[in-house]
PDBQT receptor file of N, H, CA, C and O in Angstrom, charges set to zero:
ATOM      1  N   ILE A   1       0.552  -1.133  -0.133  1.00  0.00    +0.000 N 
ATOM      2  CA  ILE A   1       0.094   0.088   0.858  1.00  0.00    +0.000 C 
ATOM      3  C   ILE A   1       1.328   1.009  -0.062  1.00  0.00    +0.000 C 
ATOM      4  O   ILE A   1       2.554   1.014   0.046  1.00  0.00    +0.000 OA
ATOM      5  N   VAL A   2       0.422   1.740  -0.964  1.00  0.00    +0.000 N 
ATOM      6  H   VAL A   2      -0.574   1.736  -1.051  1.00  0.00    +0.000 HD
ATOM      7  CA  VAL A   2       1.464   3.348  -1.064  1.00  0.00    +0.000 C 
ATOM      8  C   VAL A   2       0.950   4.621  -0.857  1.00  0.00    +0.000 C 
ATOM      9  O   VAL A   2       1.663   5.621  -0.935  1.00  0.00    +0.000 OA
ATOM     10  N   THR A   3      -0.685   4.673  -0.501  1.00  0.00    +0.000 N 
ATOM     11  H   THR A   3      -1.265   3.861  -0.438  1.00  0.00    +0.000 HD
ATOM     12  CA  THR A   3      -1.142   5.392  -0.200  1.00  0.00    +0.000 C 
ATOM     13  C   THR A   3      -2.500   5.763   0.624  1.00  0.00    +0.000 C 
ATOM     14  O   THR A   3      -3.396   4.922   0.548  1.00  0.00    +0.000 OA
ATOM     15  N   GLU A   4      -2.772   7.026   1.468  1.00  0.00    +0.000 N 
ATOM     16  H   GLU A   4      -2.044   7.709   1.530  1.00  0.00    +0.000 HD
ATOM     17  CA  GLU A   4      -3.413   6.852   2.553  1.00  0.00    +0.000 C 
ATOM     18  C   GLU A   4      -4.782   7.198   2.575  1.00  0.00    +0.000 C 
ATOM     19  O   GLU A   4      -5.611   7.434   3.454  1.00  0.00    +0.000 OA
ATOM     20  N   TRP A   5      -4.758   7.139   0.782  1.00  0.00    +0.000 N 
ATOM     21  H   TRP A   5      -4.084   6.948   0.068  1.00  0.00    +0.000 HD
ATOM     22  CA  TRP A   5      -6.447   6.449   0.764  1.00  0.00    +0.000 C 
ATOM     23  C   TRP A   5      -7.808   5.528   1.659  1.00  0.00    +0.000 C 
ATOM     24  O   TRP A   5      -8.071   4.338   1.829  1.00  0.00    +0.000 OA
ATOM     25  N   ASP A   6      -8.376   6.728   2.038  1.00  0.00    +0.000 N 
ATOM     26  H   ASP A   6      -8.162   7.695   1.899  1.00  0.00    +0.000 HD
ATOM     27  CA  ASP A   6     -10.078   5.930   2.702  1.00  0.00    +0.000 C 
ATOM     28  C   ASP A   6     -10.169   4.735   2.256  1.00  0.00    +0.000 C 
ATOM     29  O   ASP A   6     -10.394   3.914   3.146  1.00  0.00    +0.000 OA
ATOM     30  N   ALA A   7     -10.082   4.318   1.215  1.00  0.00    +0.000 N 
ATOM     31  H   ALA A   7      -9.899   4.985   0.493  1.00  0.00    +0.000 HD
ATOM     32  CA  ALA A   7     -10.615   3.084   0.445  1.00  0.00    +0.000 C 
ATOM     33  C   ALA A   7      -9.116   2.028   0.586  1.00  0.00    +0.000 C 
ATOM     34  O   ALA A   7      -9.009   0.805   0.678  1.00  0.00    +0.000 OA
ATOM     35  N   PHE A   8      -8.512   2.674   0.567  1.00  0.00    +0.000 N 
ATOM     36  H   PHE A   8      -8.598   3.668   0.493  1.00  0.00    +0.000 HD
ATOM     37  CA  PHE A   8      -7.753   1.054   0.974  1.00  0.00    +0.000 C 
ATOM     38  C   PHE A   8      -7.697   1.231   2.996  1.00  0.00    +0.000 C 
ATOM     39  O   PHE A   8      -6.965   0.372   3.488  1.00  0.00    +0.000 OA
ATOM     40  N   ARG A   9      -8.197   1.957   3.790  1.00  0.00    +0.000 N 
ATOM     41  H   ARG A   9      -8.792   2.655   3.391  1.00  0.00    +0.000 HD
ATOM     42  CA  ARG A   9      -8.394   1.861   5.216  1.00  0.00    +0.000 C 
ATOM     43  C   ARG A   9      -9.461   1.027   5.878  1.00  0.00    +0.000 C 
ATOM     44  O   ARG A   9      -9.733   0.585   6.994  1.00  0.00    +0.000 OA
ATOM     45  N   ALA A  10     -10.045   1.029   4.360  1.00  0.00    +0.000 N 
ATOM     46  H   ALA A  10      -9.824   1.388   3.453  1.00  0.00    +0.000 HD
ATOM     47  CA  ALA A  10     -11.746   0.184   4.845  1.00  0.00    +0.000 C 
ATOM     48  C   ALA A  10     -11.631  -0.852   4.087  1.00  0.00    +0.000 C 
ATOM     49  O   ALA A  10     -12.801  -1.209   3.945  1.00  0.00    +0.000 OA
ATOM     50  N   LEU A  11     -10.583  -1.996   3.159  1.00  0.00    +0.000 N 
ATOM     51  H   LEU A  11      -9.634  -1.706   3.275  1.00  0.00    +0.000 HD
ATOM     52  CA  LEU A  11     -10.454  -3.156   2.662  1.00  0.00    +0.000 C 
ATOM     53  C   LEU A  11     -11.036  -4.204   3.572  1.00  0.00    +0.000 C 
ATOM     54  O   LEU A  11     -10.979  -4.024   4.788  1.00  0.00    +0.000 OA
ATOM     55  N   ASP A  12     -11.335  -4.785   3.303  1.00  0.00    +0.000 N 
ATOM     56  H   ASP A  12     -11.382  -4.931   2.314  1.00  0.00    +0.000 HD
ATOM     57  CA  ASP A  12     -12.061  -6.320   3.698  1.00  0.00    +0.000 C 
ATOM     58  C   ASP A  12     -11.253  -7.044   3.620  1.00  0.00    +0.000 C 
ATOM     59  O   ASP A  12     -11.170  -7.707   2.587  1.00  0.00    +0.000 OA
ATOM     60  N   LEU A  13     -10.353  -7.220   4.633  1.00  0.00    +0.000 N 
ATOM     61  H   LEU A  13     -10.421  -6.682   5.473  1.00  0.00    +0.000 HD
ATOM     62  CA  LEU A  13      -9.333  -7.809   4.957  1.00  0.00    +0.000 C 
ATOM     63  C   LEU A  13      -9.606  -9.469   4.887  1.00  0.00    +0.000 C 
ATOM     64  O   LEU A  13      -8.640 -10.216   5.045  1.00  0.00    +0.000 OA
ATOM     65  N   ARG A  14     -10.816  -9.975   4.669  1.00  0.00    +0.000 N 
ATOM     66  H   ARG A  14     -11.601  -9.368   4.540  1.00  0.00    +0.000 HD
ATOM     67  CA  ARG A  14     -11.199 -11.568   5.181  1.00  0.00    +0.000 C 
ATOM     68  C   ARG A  14     -10.953 -11.622   2.885  1.00  0.00    +0.000 C 
ATOM     69  O   ARG A  14     -10.370 -12.270   2.016  1.00  0.00    +0.000 OA
ATOM     70  N   ARG A  15     -11.745 -10.622   3.022  1.00  0.00    +0.000 N 
ATOM     71  H   ARG A  15     -12.219 -10.096   3.728  1.00  0.00    +0.000 HD
ATOM     72  CA  ARG A  15     -11.403 -11.132   1.491  1.00  0.00    +0.000 C 
ATOM     73  C   ARG A  15     -10.906 -11.292   0.794  1.00  0.00    +0.000 C 
ATOM     74  O   ARG A  15     -10.961 -12.119  -0.115  1.00  0.00    +0.000 OA
ATOM     75  N   VAL A  16      -9.861 -10.026   1.200  1.00  0.00    +0.000 N 
ATOM     76  H   VAL A  16      -9.816  -9.354   1.939  1.00  0.00    +0.000 HD
ATOM     77  CA  VAL A  16      -8.585  -9.494   0.320  1.00  0.00    +0.000 C 
ATOM     78  C   VAL A  16      -7.931 -11.024   0.288  1.00  0.00    +0.000 C 
ATOM     79  O   VAL A  16      -7.803 -11.406  -0.875  1.00  0.00    +0.000 OA
ATOM     80  N   LYS A  17      -7.398 -12.180   1.466  1.00  0.00    +0.000 N 
ATOM     81  H   LYS A  17      -7.502 -11.870   2.411  1.00  0.00    +0.000 HD
ATOM     82  CA  LYS A  17      -7.084 -12.535   2.103  1.00  0.00    +0.000 C 
ATOM     83  C   LYS A  17      -7.170 -13.882   1.032  1.00  0.00    +0.000 C 
ATOM     84  O   LYS A  17      -6.218 -14.609   0.748  1.00  0.00    +0.000 OA
ATOM     85  N   GLU A  18      -8.494 -14.000   0.549  1.00  0.00    +0.000 N 
ATOM     86  H   GLU A  18      -9.267 -13.409   0.780  1.00  0.00    +0.000 HD
ATOM     87  CA  GLU A  18      -9.527 -14.748   0.129  1.00  0.00    +0.000 C 
ATOM     88  C   GLU A  18      -8.628 -14.995  -1.243  1.00  0.00    +0.000 C 
ATOM     89  O   GLU A  18      -7.880 -15.889  -1.639  1.00  0.00    +0.000 OA
ATOM     90  N   LEU A  19      -9.153 -13.577  -1.815  1.00  0.00    +0.000 N 
ATOM     91  H   LEU A  19      -9.761 -12.850  -1.493  1.00  0.00    +0.000 HD
ATOM     92  CA  LEU A  19      -9.151 -13.343  -3.382  1.00  0.00    +0.000 C 
ATOM     93  C   LEU A  19      -6.670 -13.645  -3.577  1.00  0.00    +0.000 C 
ATOM     94  O   LEU A  19      -6.271 -14.232  -4.583  1.00  0.00    +0.000 OA
ATOM     95  N   ALA A  20      -5.796 -13.226  -2.698  1.00  0.00    +0.000 N 
ATOM     96  H   ALA A  20      -6.120 -12.749  -1.881  1.00  0.00    +0.000 HD
ATOM     97  CA  ALA A  20      -4.409 -13.537  -2.764  1.00  0.00    +0.000 C 
ATOM     98  C   ALA A  20      -3.818 -15.236  -2.538  1.00  0.00    +0.000 C 
ATOM     99  O   ALA A  20      -3.910 -16.086  -1.652  1.00  0.00    +0.000 OA
ATOM    100  N   ASN A  21      -3.063 -15.113  -4.150  1.00  0.00    +0.000 N 
ATOM    101  H   ASN A  21      -2.989 -14.423  -4.870  1.00  0.00    +0.000 HD
ATOM    102  CA  ASN A  21      -1.898 -16.516  -3.865  1.00  0.00    +0.000 C 
ATOM    103  C   ASN A  21      -1.191 -16.385  -2.232  1.00  0.00    +0.000 C 
ATOM    104  O   ASN A  21      -0.705 -17.430  -1.799  1.00  0.00    +0.000 OA
ATOM    105  N   ALA A  22      -1.151 -15.638  -1.689  1.00  0.00    +0.000 N 
ATOM    106  H   ALA A  22      -1.545 -14.789  -2.040  1.00  0.00    +0.000 HD
ATOM    107  CA  ALA A  22      -0.100 -14.941  -0.232  1.00  0.00    +0.000 C 
ATOM    108  C   ALA A  22      -0.947 -14.610   0.886  1.00  0.00    +0.000 C 
ATOM    109  O   ALA A  22      -1.879 -13.892   0.525  1.00  0.00    +0.000 OA
ATOM    110  N   PRO A  23      -0.950 -14.761   1.577  1.00  0.00    +0.000 N 
ATOM    111  CA  PRO A  23      -2.059 -13.055   2.419  1.00  0.00    +0.000 C 
ATOM    112  C   PRO A  23      -0.343 -12.835   2.675  1.00  0.00    +0.000 C 
ATOM    113  O   PRO A  23       0.500 -13.219   3.485  1.00  0.00    +0.000 OA
ATOM    114  N   VAL A  24      -0.407 -11.910   1.368  1.00  0.00    +0.000 N 
ATOM    115  H   VAL A  24      -1.092 -11.598   0.709  1.00  0.00    +0.000 HD
ATOM    116  CA  VAL A  24       0.593 -10.977   2.417  1.00  0.00    +0.000 C 
ATOM    117  C   VAL A  24       0.679  -9.750   1.782  1.00  0.00    +0.000 C 
ATOM    118  O   VAL A  24       0.313  -9.505   0.633  1.00  0.00    +0.000 OA
ATOM    119  N   LEU A  25       1.311  -8.790   2.793  1.00  0.00    +0.000 N 
ATOM    120  H   LEU A  25       1.608  -8.989   3.727  1.00  0.00    +0.000 HD
ATOM    121  CA  LEU A  25       0.654  -7.375   2.423  1.00  0.00    +0.000 C 
ATOM    122  C   LEU A  25       1.910  -6.233   3.065  1.00  0.00    +0.000 C 
ATOM    123  O   LEU A  25       2.255  -6.269   4.246  1.00  0.00    +0.000 OA
ATOM    124  N   VAL A  26       2.489  -5.252   2.056  1.00  0.00    +0.000 N 
ATOM    125  H   VAL A  26       2.209  -5.222   1.097  1.00  0.00    +0.000 HD
ATOM    126  CA  VAL A  26       3.415  -4.438   1.581  1.00  0.00    +0.000 C 
ATOM    127  C   VAL A  26       2.822  -2.792   2.194  1.00  0.00    +0.000 C 
ATOM    128  O   VAL A  26       2.232  -2.107   1.358  1.00  0.00    +0.000 OA
ATOM    129  N   ASP A  27       2.960  -2.321   3.349  1.00  0.00    +0.000 N 
ATOM    130  H   ASP A  27       3.439  -2.878   4.028  1.00  0.00    +0.000 HD
ATOM    131  CA  ASP A  27       2.875  -1.089   3.859  1.00  0.00    +0.000 C 
ATOM    132  C   ASP A  27       2.864  -0.395   4.018  1.00  0.00    +0.000 C 
ATOM    133  O   ASP A  27       2.560  -0.067   5.165  1.00  0.00    +0.000 OA
ATOM    134  N   LEU A  28       3.294   0.939   2.696  1.00  0.00    +0.000 N 
ATOM    135  H   LEU A  28       3.541   0.673   1.765  1.00  0.00    +0.000 HD
ATOM    136  CA  LEU A  28       4.272   1.665   3.072  1.00  0.00    +0.000 C 
ATOM    137  C   LEU A  28       3.890   2.964   3.406  1.00  0.00    +0.000 C 
ATOM    138  O   LEU A  28       4.448   4.004   3.056  1.00  0.00    +0.000 OA
ATOM    139  N   ARG A  29       2.376   2.764   4.476  1.00  0.00    +0.000 N 
ATOM    140  H   ARG A  29       1.923   1.919   4.760  1.00  0.00    +0.000 HD
ATOM    141  CA  ARG A  29       2.335   3.838   4.608  1.00  0.00    +0.000 C 
ATOM    142  C   ARG A  29       1.513   3.822   6.609  1.00  0.00    +0.000 C 
ATOM    143  O   ARG A  29       1.054   4.731   7.301  1.00  0.00    +0.000 OA
ATOM    144  N   ASN A  30       1.627   2.896   6.762  1.00  0.00    +0.000 N 
ATOM    145  H   ASN A  30       1.999   2.158   6.200  1.00  0.00    +0.000 HD
ATOM    146  CA  ASN A  30       2.089   2.445   7.875  1.00  0.00    +0.000 C 
ATOM    147  C   ASN A  30       0.358   2.305   8.766  1.00  0.00    +0.000 C 
ATOM    148  O   ASN A  30       0.118   2.440   9.966  1.00  0.00    +0.000 OA
ATOM    149  N   ILE A  31      -0.585   1.997   7.628  1.00  0.00    +0.000 N 
ATOM    150  H   ILE A  31      -0.390   1.887   6.653  1.00  0.00    +0.000 HD
ATOM    151  CA  ILE A  31      -2.074   2.034   7.741  1.00  0.00    +0.000 C 
ATOM    152  C   ILE A  31      -2.798   1.486   8.636  1.00  0.00    +0.000 C 
ATOM    153  O   ILE A  31      -3.733   1.929   9.302  1.00  0.00    +0.000 OA
ATOM    154  N   TYR A  32      -2.082   0.057   8.592  1.00  0.00    +0.000 N 
ATOM    155  H   TYR A  32      -1.322  -0.303   8.051  1.00  0.00    +0.000 HD
ATOM    156  CA  TYR A  32      -2.470  -1.107   9.387  1.00  0.00    +0.000 C 
ATOM    157  C   TYR A  32      -1.818  -1.254  10.618  1.00  0.00    +0.000 C 
ATOM    158  O   TYR A  32      -0.822  -0.578  10.878  1.00  0.00    +0.000 OA
ATOM    159  N   ASN A  33      -2.374  -2.229  11.550  1.00  0.00    +0.000 N 
ATOM    160  H   ASN A  33      -3.183  -2.777  11.339  1.00  0.00    +0.000 HD
ATOM    161  CA  ASN A  33      -1.736  -1.835  12.558  1.00  0.00    +0.000 C 
ATOM    162  C   ASN A  33      -0.719  -3.422  12.564  1.00  0.00    +0.000 C 
ATOM    163  O   ASN A  33      -1.402  -4.370  12.174  1.00  0.00    +0.000 OA
ATOM    164  N   PRO A  34       0.455  -3.732  12.863  1.00  0.00    +0.000 N 
ATOM    165  CA  PRO A  34       0.695  -5.303  12.896  1.00  0.00    +0.000 C 
ATOM    166  C   PRO A  34       0.553  -6.361  13.299  1.00  0.00    +0.000 C 
ATOM    167  O   PRO A  34       0.912  -7.508  13.033  1.00  0.00    +0.000 OA
ATOM    168  N   ASP A  35      -0.536  -5.402  14.600  1.00  0.00    +0.000 N 
ATOM    169  H   ASP A  35      -0.828  -4.470  14.816  1.00  0.00    +0.000 HD
ATOM    170  CA  ASP A  35      -0.796  -6.966  15.025  1.00  0.00    +0.000 C 
ATOM    171  C   ASP A  35      -1.893  -7.333  14.714  1.00  0.00    +0.000 C 
ATOM    172  O   ASP A  35      -2.244  -8.513  14.710  1.00  0.00    +0.000 OA
ATOM    173  N   ASP A  36      -2.968  -5.865  14.245  1.00  0.00    +0.000 N 
ATOM    174  H   ASP A  36      -2.684  -4.906  14.248  1.00  0.00    +0.000 HD
ATOM    175  CA  ASP A  36      -4.395  -6.840  13.754  1.00  0.00    +0.000 C 
ATOM    176  C   ASP A  36      -4.321  -7.344  12.421  1.00  0.00    +0.000 C 
ATOM    177  O   ASP A  36      -5.273  -7.899  11.872  1.00  0.00    +0.000 OA
ATOM    178  N   MET A  37      -3.055  -7.136  11.820  1.00  0.00    +0.000 N 
ATOM    179  H   MET A  37      -2.282  -6.685  12.266  1.00  0.00    +0.000 HD
ATOM    180  CA  MET A  37      -2.631  -7.762  10.829  1.00  0.00    +0.000 C 
ATOM    181  C   MET A  37      -2.246  -9.613  10.643  1.00  0.00    +0.000 C 
ATOM    182  O   MET A  37      -2.538 -10.514   9.856  1.00  0.00    +0.000 OA
ATOM    183  N   ALA A  38      -1.217  -9.400  12.225  1.00  0.00    +0.000 N 
ATOM    184  H   ALA A  38      -0.979  -8.668  12.864  1.00  0.00    +0.000 HD
ATOM    185  CA  ALA A  38      -1.267 -10.916  12.492  1.00  0.00    +0.000 C 
ATOM    186  C   ALA A  38      -2.077 -11.688  12.840  1.00  0.00    +0.000 C 
ATOM    187  O   ALA A  38      -1.882 -12.903  12.878  1.00  0.00    +0.000 OA
ATOM    188  N   ALA A  39      -3.195 -11.085  13.175  1.00  0.00    +0.000 N 
ATOM    189  H   ALA A  39      -3.354 -10.098  13.144  1.00  0.00    +0.000 HD
ATOM    190  CA  ALA A  39      -4.405 -11.949  14.027  1.00  0.00    +0.000 C 
ATOM    191  C   ALA A  39      -4.915 -12.541  12.676  1.00  0.00    +0.000 C 
ATOM    192  O   ALA A  39      -5.103 -13.748  12.518  1.00  0.00    +0.000 OA
ATOM    193  N   ALA A  40      -5.215 -11.188  11.300  1.00  0.00    +0.000 N 
ATOM    194  H   ALA A  40      -5.062 -10.208  11.429  1.00  0.00    +0.000 HD
ATOM    195  CA  ALA A  40      -5.983 -11.927  10.674  1.00  0.00    +0.000 C 
ATOM    196  C   ALA A  40      -5.416 -12.670   8.995  1.00  0.00    +0.000 C 
ATOM    197  O   ALA A  40      -5.896 -12.786   7.867  1.00  0.00    +0.000 OA
ATOM    198  N   GLY A  41      -3.672 -13.165   9.958  1.00  0.00    +0.000 N 
ATOM    199  H   GLY A  41      -3.282 -13.071  10.874  1.00  0.00    +0.000 HD
ATOM    200  CA  GLY A  41      -3.671 -14.286   9.334  1.00  0.00    +0.000 C 
ATOM    201  C   GLY A  41      -2.619 -13.882   8.110  1.00  0.00    +0.000 C 
ATOM    202  O   GLY A  41      -2.161 -14.793   7.420  1.00  0.00    +0.000 OA
ATOM    203  N   PHE A  42      -2.206 -12.368   7.826  1.00  0.00    +0.000 N 
ATOM    204  H   PHE A  42      -2.577 -11.628   8.386  1.00  0.00    +0.000 HD
ATOM    205  CA  PHE A  42      -1.427 -11.651   6.740  1.00  0.00    +0.000 C 
ATOM    206  C   PHE A  42       0.547 -12.034   7.387  1.00  0.00    +0.000 C 
ATOM    207  O   PHE A  42       0.718 -12.391   8.552  1.00  0.00    +0.000 OA
ATOM    208  N   THR A  43       1.254 -11.938   6.821  1.00  0.00    +0.000 N 
ATOM    209  H   THR A  43       1.116 -11.649   5.874  1.00  0.00    +0.000 HD
ATOM    210  CA  THR A  43       3.046 -11.740   6.219  1.00  0.00    +0.000 C 
ATOM    211  C   THR A  43       2.512 -10.149   6.534  1.00  0.00    +0.000 C 
ATOM    212  O   THR A  43       1.767  -9.713   5.657  1.00  0.00    +0.000 OA
ATOM    213  N   TYR A  44       2.749  -9.375   7.485  1.00  0.00    +0.000 N 
ATOM    214  H   TYR A  44       3.355  -9.729   8.198  1.00  0.00    +0.000 HD
ATOM    215  CA  TYR A  44       2.745  -8.385   7.310  1.00  0.00    +0.000 C 
ATOM    216  C   TYR A  44       4.333  -7.126   7.718  1.00  0.00    +0.000 C 
ATOM    217  O   TYR A  44       5.174  -6.926   8.594  1.00  0.00    +0.000 OA
ATOM    218  N   VAL A  45       3.898  -6.609   6.390  1.00  0.00    +0.000 N 
ATOM    219  H   VAL A  45       3.215  -6.771   5.678  1.00  0.00    +0.000 HD
ATOM    220  CA  VAL A  45       5.882  -5.916   6.085  1.00  0.00    +0.000 C 
ATOM    221  C   VAL A  45       5.188  -4.359   6.391  1.00  0.00    +0.000 C 
ATOM    222  O   VAL A  45       4.346  -4.101   5.532  1.00  0.00    +0.000 OA
ATOM    223  N   SER A  46       5.341  -3.340   7.350  1.00  0.00    +0.000 N 
ATOM    224  H   SER A  46       6.025  -3.550   8.048  1.00  0.00    +0.000 HD
ATOM    225  CA  SER A  46       5.321  -1.727   7.179  1.00  0.00    +0.000 C 
ATOM    226  C   SER A  46       7.207  -1.109   7.258  1.00  0.00    +0.000 C 
ATOM    227  O   SER A  46       8.196  -1.790   7.531  1.00  0.00    +0.000 OA
ATOM    228  N   VAL A  47       7.139   0.309   6.923  1.00  0.00    +0.000 N 
ATOM    229  H   VAL A  47       6.336   0.862   6.702  1.00  0.00    +0.000 HD
ATOM    230  CA  VAL A  47       8.349   0.141   6.619  1.00  0.00    +0.000 C 
ATOM    231  C   VAL A  47       8.255   1.994   6.922  1.00  0.00    +0.000 C 
ATOM    232  O   VAL A  47       7.589   2.897   6.415  1.00  0.00    +0.000 OA
ATOM    233  N   GLY A  48       9.645   1.909   8.367  1.00  0.00    +0.000 N 
ATOM    234  H   GLY A  48      10.186   1.176   8.779  1.00  0.00    +0.000 HD
ATOM    235  CA  GLY A  48       9.632   3.433   9.385  1.00  0.00    +0.000 C 
ATOM    236  C   GLY A  48       9.341   2.896  10.438  1.00  0.00    +0.000 C 
ATOM    237  O   GLY A  48      10.127   3.206  11.333  1.00  0.00    +0.000 OA
ATOM    238  N   ARG A  49       8.181   1.899  10.882  1.00  0.00    +0.000 N 
ATOM    239  H   ARG A  49       7.542   1.647  10.155  1.00  0.00    +0.000 HD
ATOM    240  CA  ARG A  49       8.055   1.949  12.872  1.00  0.00    +0.000 C 
ATOM    241  C   ARG A  49       9.026   1.367  13.543  1.00  0.00    +0.000 C 
ATOM    242  O   ARG A  49       9.575   0.309  13.235  1.00  0.00    +0.000 OA
ATOM    243  N   ALA A  50       9.301   2.196  14.672  1.00  0.00    +0.000 N 
ATOM    244  H   ALA A  50       8.855   3.055  14.922  1.00  0.00    +0.000 HD
ATOM    245  CA  ALA A  50       9.730   2.207  15.396  1.00  0.00    +0.000 C 
ATOM    246  C   ALA A  50       9.943   0.654  16.695  1.00  0.00    +0.000 C 
ATOM    247  O   ALA A  50      10.599   0.798  17.727  1.00  0.00    +0.000 OA
TER     248      ALA A  50
């Protein structure tokens, strides 16, 4: 994810996971919480977090 648009903040992560070949999300804007993404079953990569 490279944008902070509201459409990306409101993704249906369950549906995204169903459609993805692999549940991997790279978030360059840090709009998702890493713990929430792990709980949803995603491999989550963010940039610039402390």
